[in-house]
N, C-alpha and C positions, 0 to 999 in steps of 0.2 A: 193664490194671491196675485192680483194684477196691478200693475202700476197705474197711476192716475193719468199719465200723459197718453193721449191717443196716438197710435202709430199712423204714419202717413200711408197713403194709398200707393200701391204698386212699388214697393221698395225693391232694391236690387236683391238678387238671390245669390247666396254664397254657394259654392260647390266644393266638394272634396277634391282630392287628387294629390295633395301633399301630406306629409306626415306631420306630427305635432311639433317638430323642431325645425328651425329655431323658434323660441318663444318671442312674442312681441309682434310687431307689424313689419312685414318684409315685402317691399315692392318687388315685383317680378319683371324680368327683362321683357317678356311679351305683353306686359300690361296687367293691371290689377294688383292687389295686395293680399298677401297671405297673413291672416291673423291667427294667433295661437295664445291662449291664456289658460293658466292653471286654475281650475275651479272644480276640484274633485267631488264636492258635495252637492253641486248644482245639477238640476235635471234639465236646465235650459240656460243657454248663454247667448246674448245678443251683442254684436258690435254695433254701436250707435254712431252714425256719421252725422256730424254737426256742421251746418253751413254757416256762412257769414252772418246770417240773421238770427242765429241761435236755434234754428229748427233742426230736428233730428230725423234721420231715417234709421230704422232698426232692422238689422239683418241677422237672422238666426245663423249661428255657426252650426254646420251640419254634422260634424263628426266629433267623437270623443275617444281619445287614446291615452292611456296612462293617467287619466284624470285631467287631461288637457283638452279643452274645446278648441277646434280649429277649422278653418275653411278659407277659401280664396274668394274675395269679393271683386268682381270685374269693374273696370272703370274707376278704380280708386288708386291714387298715386301720391307721391310726396306732397306735403302741404295739407293733406286732409286732416281735419280735427276729428277726434273720436274718443269714445269711452266704452265701457262695458256695462251691461246690466245682467246680473246673475239671479236666477230663479231657483228656489230650493227651500230647505228647511229653516225655520226660525226657532232654534232651540238654544237660547243664550246660555243656559246652565251647562250645556255641553260644548259651548264655545262656538256654536253655529249661528251666524248672524247674517244669513243671506236675505237681501232685501232689494228687489228690482226697482224700487223707487229711488235708489241711490245710484247715480252715474259714477262709475269707478274708473280711476286712472289705470292704465296698463302698467304693471310693475316693471315691464321691460321697455317702456317708452323711451326713445332717444331725445325727445324734446317735449316740453310742456308749455302751455300758453294759458293766460288768464290767471285769476286769483280767486280768493274766497269772498263771496258776497255775504249773504245772511248765514252766519255759522249754524244757526238753529236748523236750517234745512239740511245740513250735513249729518245730523244725528240719525242713526238708523232705528232708534227706539222712539217711543212716544213720550212718556214721562219718566219711565224707570228703565235703566239699561238692561234689566232682567225681566221687564214687562212686555207689553205689546209692541209690535213693530210700528214704525212711523209710516204714514201713507203720504207724506209730503215729499214732492219730487225735488231733487237737488239740481236739476239741469238749470244752467244759468248762474249758479252760485258756487260752482266747484271748478277747479282747473281742468283742462282738457289735455289729452295726449295728442301728439301730432305725428303723422306718418313721415318718416325721413328716409332718404336714400343713403347709399354709401357715402363716406366722407369725400371721395372723389380725388383726393390728392394724397400722395405718400408722405408720411411724416418724416421729419428730419432725422438725421443720424443722432443717436444718443451720445452724450459726452462720455459716458462710461467711467465716471470718476471712481477710483478705488475708495473703499470705505475709510481706510486710514488717512486719506487725503481730503475727506469730506468736511466741509464747514456748512452747517445748516443755517437757514435764515427764515424764521417763521413770520409770515405776513398775511394780512387780510387784503384780498383783491380790491375791495372797495375803499377801505381806509387808507391804504398805502399811497395811492396816487390822487386821493380826493382833493388835496390842496397842493399838489406838486407843481411848482412854477414851470418846470421843464416839460410838462405834459399839456398838450392842447386841451382847452376847456371841455370840448365835446368828448374827450376820451378819458377824462379824469374819473377815477372810481370804476374803471372797466378793465376787461381782459386786455384790450388794446393799450390801455394806459401803461401796462408793464412792458410794452414793446418800444416805448419812447427811448431814444438814444441816451437821454439824461438819466433815465432809470437804470438802463443796462450798464451804463458807465459807472454809476454809483455802486451797483452790486458787484460787478467785476473788479472795480477798483478797490473795494474793501477786501476782497479775497474770498468772497462767498462762492461756494461751488454748487449749492442747491437751495432753491426756495421751497419751503414747506408751506403750502397754501391752506389756510383755514377752509372749511368745507365749501366746495364749489358744486356739489351735487345740488340739483334744484331743491329748494326747501320752502316751507311755509311756516308761518308763526304758529306756535302751539297755543292751545286754548287759554291757559291761565295768563299767558303774556298778553294775548289779544284782548282778554277781558279787562286788563288794566289800561287799555289804550296804547299799548306799546307794540313794537314788532321785533322779531328776532333779528339780531345783527350778525352774530357769529356764523349761523347756518347749521347748528347742530340740531336740526329738525327736518330730516330728509323726507321729501315727497317723491323723489325718483332717484334710483341708484345708477341710472344710465344717462340722464340728461344734465347738461351744464346749467347752472343757475341763470335764468334769463335776465335777472336784474343787473348782471354785470356786463351785458352787451351794450355797446354804444349805439347799435341800430337794432330795434326790436326784431326778433326772429333770427338774428345773425349770430347767436351765441355759439353754435357749433363751429362755424368758420372762424370766428374771432378767438375762441379758445385755442384752436389749432394754430392760428397765427401767433398767439402768445407763446405757445410751446416752442414753435420753430424759432422765434426770435431769441428766447432764452437759451435754447440749445446752441444757436449760432454764436452766442456770447460765452459758451462753455459752461452754462448753468443748467443743472438738472431740475426737474419739476417733480416734487413729492406732493401727493394729495393727502389731506387729513380726511379720512373716510369714516362714516358713522353707521356701521352695520349693526350696531348693538340695539338700536331702537329706531322707531319711525315717528313721523309727525302726527300719527293718529292718537297719541296719548293713551289714556286708559280706556276701558270699555265704556266709560262715560263720555269719551271724546268723539270726534267726528269719524265717519266712515268715508274715507277718500279712496281707498284702494285695497290693500292687503286684507283688512278685516272683513270686507264684504265678499272676498273671493275664497279665502281659506284661513280663517283666524287660527284654528288648531295647527295648521301647517306652518304658518309664518311666526307665531308668537308662543312664548312660554305662558301656559295657562294653568291655573290651579284646578282642583277637582270640582270647583263650583263654576268654572267658566270665566273667572276673573283673571286679570293679568298678574303674573309674577314680575315684580318690578325690581330688577337688579341695577337699574341705571339712574334712578331718580327722575325719570322722564315719563313715567306712566306705563311703559311697556318694555318688553325685552324680546328681541328676535330670537327664535329657537334655532340656534346655530347647529344643532344636531339633526334638524329636519332635512330630508333630502332636497325639498324645494328651496329651502333657505340657503343651503350650501350651493345649489345650482345657481341661484340668483346672485349670491356674493361672488362666486368664481366667474360667472358670465360677465358681471359688472367689472371686475378687476381686469379681465382680459380685454373688454371693450375699451377701457381707459388706457390700457397699455398698448394694444394693437392699433386701434383706430384713432385714438387721441394723442398717443405718443408719450405718455407720462413715464417717469423713471422709477417710481416707487410709491409706497403708501404708508401712512401713519394711521394705525387702527385705534380709534377712540374707544376708551373703556374696553380694551381688548379682553380683559379677564372674563367679561360677561359672555364672550363668544366661546369660552372654553369651560363652561359649567353645564354639562348635559342635564336637562330638566331642572336647571337652577341649582344643582347640587355642588359637589366638590370640584375644584378646578382640576383640569386634566390637560397637560401640555400636548397630549396626543389626541385631543378631541377631534371630532370629525372635520370641522372646518379648517383647523390648523393643518391637519394631515392633507386635506385637499389642496390647500394653498401651497404648502411647501413641497408637494410632489407634482405640481403642475409645471410642465416644461416651459411655459411662457413666464409664469410668475416667479419661478425660482431664480431667474436672472435679474430680478428687480430688487430694490431696497425695500425691506419689510421692517417696519418699526411698530412695536406694541406700546400702548399706554397700559402698563401692567397692573391695573386696578379697575374696579367698578365702583358703584355707589355704596357698597356694603363692606363691612369689616373682613369677612371671609374672602372677598374678591381681591384683596391686596396681595399681589403675587410677584413683586419685583424680584428679578433674577431667576424665575422659574420657567420662563418660556424656552422653546426649543432652540436648537443650535443655529437655525437660520434667521433668528429674530434679533434685532436690536431693540433696546427698551429705553423709554424715558426714565431717567433716574432722579426721582424726587428727593432721595436721600442725599444725592450730590447737592441739589439746590439748597436744602435746609442746612447741610453742614457748612457750606461756603458762607451762607448768610449769617449763621451763628458765629462762625469764627471772626468775621470782619465786624460783627456787632459787639465783639468782646464778650460773648456768652459761652465760650467753650475753650477747652485746651486744644492740643494739637493731634490727639489720637485719631479722631474721625477725619479731619481735614487731610491728614496724610493718606489715608486709604482712598479718599476721593481724588486727590491729586494724582495718585499712582494708577488710577483706572478701575477702582472699586472691585478688586479681585475677591474681596470678602463676600461680595454679593453674587458673583458669577462663577460657574463651574469652569475652571481653567482647562479642563480636559476637552471641552467642546466649545467653549466660548472664547472670545478675544476682546481686548480692552475697548476697541472701537464700537463694540456692541452697547456700551454705556453711552446713551445720549445725555451729555452733560448740559445743564442749563441753570442759570440763576434767575431767569424771568421768562415767562411764557404768556400767551394770551390770557390764561386763567391766573389772575393775580396781579400784583403791582408790577409795572415796568420798573427798570432799575432806577430811574430818576425818582420815583415815588418811594422806593425802598429806603431811601436815605432822607426823605422829607416828611414821611407820615408814620406815626406809630400805630394808628388805627385806620380801619377802612372808612370811606366816606361814600356810601353807595345809595344815598337818598334818591338820586335821580332815577334809580331803577324801579321805584314805586313799590318796593317790598318792605318799607320801613326799616331798612338796614339789616334785615334778617339774612340776606343772601351774601355770598362771598365768604372766604376763609376768615376765621377769627385770629389765627396765629400766623403772622407773616414774617417773623424774625426781622422786623424792620426797626429803624431808629429815625428820629427827626432832627437830631443834633441841636436840640434846644427850642425849636419852634415848630409847631404843627403847620405844615404847608409852606407856601412861598415865603421867602425871606430876602431882604436886601442887605442884611448884615454881612459884611465881607468875610468875617471869620466863619460864620455858619456856611456861607456859600463855598468857601475854600475847603472846609471840612467835608461837605457833601461831595464836592467834585473829587476830592482825594479818595473818599470811600468808594465812589463809583468806579474810579480807575482801578482800585484794588480788586473789586469784584470782577470786572471785565478781564483784568490781567490773569487772575486765577483761572477763570473759565477758559481762556484761549491758550493757556500754557499747560492745562491739565491733560493727562493721558485719557483718551476717549474721544468721542465725537462731539465737538462743541456745537451748540445751537444758540444763536442770537435771536432775540426778539426784535422785530423791525422797529426802528426808532431809538433803540437803546444806544446805538452808536452815535446819536447826536442829541440825546437828552429829552426825548419825547415824554410827556407826562399825561396822565389821565386824571389829574386833580384829586388823587387819593381814592379813586374808584378801583376796587380790585376785582370787579366782576362786570366788565363793560360789554355784556352780552346782548343788551337791548337798547332801543331808542324809542322815542315817541313815534307812533305809527305814521305820521305825516312827514317824518324827517327825510329829506332827499339823501341819496347815497353819498353825495359830496359833503354832507353835514353830519354823517354818522361816525363819531369817534375818529375824525380825520387826523392823520399825523401832522404835527406842526412843523412843516419844513421851513417856515419863515423864521423860526427861532433855532434852527439847527446850528449846533456848535461845531465849526470846522476843526477846532483843535481836538475835540473828541473823536471826530471821524479820522483824523490823521493818527491819533493814538491807536485806534482799532486797526487801521491799516498797518501800522508798524508791528503790532502784535501778531497779526496774521502773516505778515511777511516773515517774521522771525520763526513762527511755527512752520512755515513752508520750507525753510532752509535748514531746520534742525530736526533730523529724523527721529531723534530720541523723544521728542515731544509728541510724536504721532506713531507710537510703536504698534506693530501688528501682534505682538505677544506681550503677555504680562511680564513685569519685572520678576526676576528670580530672587533678588536680594542676596545672591551668593555667587561664588566664582563660576564663570563660564569657561569656555575653551581658552579665553585670553588670560585667565587666572585671576580676574578681579570681579568683585561683586558689581552688578549693574545698578544698584541703588543702595545708598547708605543715608540714614537720617541723623541729623545733628540738632542740638539746641542752639540758643543764641550765644552761648559761651564757646562754641566751636567743638564741644565734646559730644561724642556719639551718645544718642539717647539711650538711657537704661530703662528698666521697668518703671521706676518711680517717676521718671520724666514723662513717660507716655501717659501716666495716670494723673499727672498734675494739671488740674483743670484751670489753674491760674497761669499756665505757661502760654505766652503770646508769640513766641518766635519759633519757627520751624525752618530748618535748612535741609534740602534734599540734594545730595550729590548723585547725579545721574551719569553713568558711564556708557557712552555710546560707541566705544571703540570696536565693539563687536559688529556695529553697523557699517563699518568701513569709513573711509575718508570722504567728506563732503566736498564736492567740486562745484565751481560756478564758471561757466564758459570754458571748461577744461582746466581751470586753474585750481589746484588743491587748496582747500581751506582747512582750518583746524577741525578735528573730528568733533562730534556733537556732545562730547563730555562737558560737564560744567556743573554749576551750582545754582539752584533756585532758592531764594530766600523769601519767606513770608513773615512779615512782622505786623501784628495787629494792635500793638500797644502805642505808648507815647514815645517821646524822644529816647533813644537808646544807642549804646555802643555795642555792635555785634562783631564777634570774632569770625571772620570768614573761614568756614570749615573746609577741610579737605581730607580725604582718606589717607591712611598711613603710607600708601604706595605712591601718592602724588605729592610732590614737594615743589611743583613748578608754580607759575604765576597764572592769574586769571584776569580777564578783562571784562568790565561791566558792559553788557550789551543792551540792557533795558533797565529803566528805573521808573516805576509807576508814580513816584512822587512828582515827577516832572509832567506838566500838562501834555507834552508831546511824547512822553516816554523816553526821551533821549537823555542818557546819563550826562551829567555835568563833567564827570571825570572818567575818561576812557583809558587812562594810563594803566599798564599792567601792574598788578600788585600780588605779592606772595600770599598763598593761603596761610592762615594763622595770624594775619594782621587784622587790625580793627577797622571797621567802617561805621560812620555815624549815620543814623536815620533820625529824621525829625518827627516821625509819626507813622501811621499805617503805610506800609510800603511793600511792593513786590519788586525784587531785584533778580536779574538773571546775569550770571557770570559765565563766560565761556573760557575754556582753556586757551592759553596764549598760542597763536599760530606762528 
């Protein structure tokens, strides 16, 4: 089978001389570039050099070792655009889809350029994915890889924030600064937008210690979304696991340097950088989708395939990466090390991580090949590793089952907190979530900070919409409202959507403050969604993953900084400030609930009447008040500037009902006084009454409220 495009005369000649590693395109000190690509089923592979006019020169790679085709091409250096053409068998029922008419991205490329033209030209088949191969060439209609040299500059020192002191902040690089008034217009929606002093001051001033970036690996829009005239906004459609997304560069082609500048600026502000990485599937969709890279090189090696050559889809995105395959494990680990060593990032959040631990699509195994490779790698073990512990299938839900080195997104925390403040549950589950979710994690090898606590994330309603919408409003996505979660544990306080009614507005604001206070006072690692600290809304859309294809970056779900609520920002600052100075709120170990060496239990639960909860109280689903006495005396005395403060013992009160009189609880061994340090019913969280009061006395609450009392110093 021969491609339709005629090869140019007198092309360069590649020569051997180096081994098959590293994979990708490596410029050599003496000139030329070494190319190496995994294509074990091919009997011929060409590297295709594409000039500025779109013309290509094809160079045969002369050597094959371990299924990797490799060779050095003289006269080629950084900046050269290229792709691969693979020749070999077309046996789609066996998963083999080799077609030299399709110009393929290098899976190890450090930079991509260009976009998709006519998507039909990217299909490797003619009319049927299991029928005859296409003879239509894809050159000019597919992105290209670009040869890149070393980064050239050493990355900044990592902040190295301990897990128990970490506060995560999930943001989208484009949306976060798209309308930020403190960011120069030409940098809005870009990597450099995050280097603006106003942005860094906001993050550091809140008390954020790490940003968790939605995907920044280069991505393209998946076929079903493109067919609706939309484009992918979030980035969960990876086209390269090594290249920064070019759409977030302020200057075309400068994405590597600008990404590095962003990391350095965040590090200088004491803020770590966590990447949301999507190793579970790629942008190629199903076998009916385009052939851009992996499918044309080694579909059986990169993807989970069934016995008929079709994709096993555990992700809801058409395909699933075979994370037990040696080449897939190498690709993921090489990618992670690249972002850690060369780009300076501090950790990774693995999207749909359960799919990576199901060999051949079967049962989940926490000791699966990829997990073992990651957690035994000497570079990666020093980084923060976060799993999203589910995939798109029921058997893939594995919260609490990942290994000892993994933290996990805790959606049961999210749902429990939402239900409690919506008045739909008693106190039993909210108590477990407040105390670190020990019921979900094996305390012999896990620690409470491994629970990533959140009440809102990119996927779902932001907090402002949780209290203003009872149903999703996703019509703008073009899927007739079929997309997005149906059950959000949200309330609208009487009106669906925006309201000018002062009582509704006040109720919503109070509800939001209770949600945020619970999140930031809970044991575990809190994660804020960008904009929740100032009231950003998505207008009831709970799946804001796409926008019309012609939407500029600055108009794609931008955060509304012009309507930012400074009182809400100050409220979050106060909460995070309190969390920082009270060690018992960020424990390294689970509570015991029983006497330690100091002789006192470290956690005791009470009801609104001040009495310790008994079995019937725990199972009373109408109970709306929970009090937690946390004893921090085993943590020692807290000091500030060398001055001793009270220890971190105290009382946390959660009340989700209407006006009530609550008896301040205290354990039998403490008969001193407590001082109110925080009150969520106040817009700024500042208590109206800071006078010491004895435990056992009553305090009045006018509605849903979180209170924090500390022992008198």
